[in-house]
N, C-alpha and C positions, 0 to 999 in steps of 0.2 A: 770681733775679737782677734781674728788673724791680722787685720790691719793694725790694731793696737800693739800686737806683739812685734810686728815689723817696725813700727815707729819707736817702740821702746828699745829695740836692738840698735836703732840709729840715734839714741840719746834724745829723742823728741818726746819726753814724758808728758808735757802739757797736751800736745796734740794727741797722744795715745789716750789720755784720760778723756779728752773731749770726744774722741771717736766712739767710746763705749758708755759714756756717762748717761745719756738719755735711755739707752737700752737697759742699763742696770736699774735706773730710777723707775722705769715703767714696768719692769718685769714682775710677774706674779710669783707666788711661792714655787710653783713647778719650774718656771723659767729660771728663777734664781738658783734652784738646785741644779739645773742643767748647766748654768753658767759656772757654778762652783766646780762641777765635775769636769767641765771642759778646761777650766784653769788648772785643776789638779793634773789632768792628763797632759796638758800642754805647757806646763810651767817653764820647761826648758826653752820653749819658743821665745820667751821674753828675755832670756839672758844669753841666747845664742849658744847654749851648751848642747852639743850634739852627743854628749856621752863619751867623747874621745878625750883621752888624757894627753896633755901637751907633750 
């Protein structure tokens, strides 16, 4: 997931998707919940927003 965030920040969306696709597809219910929580907690990682205002 961290690698996908890095790729997304570098406008490499296809590579980001491919980096996590298999993980998401094979995750069980508990793992999917953990992935959702991680994405919620780290959403800014995907857009490069550090919370600082320009």
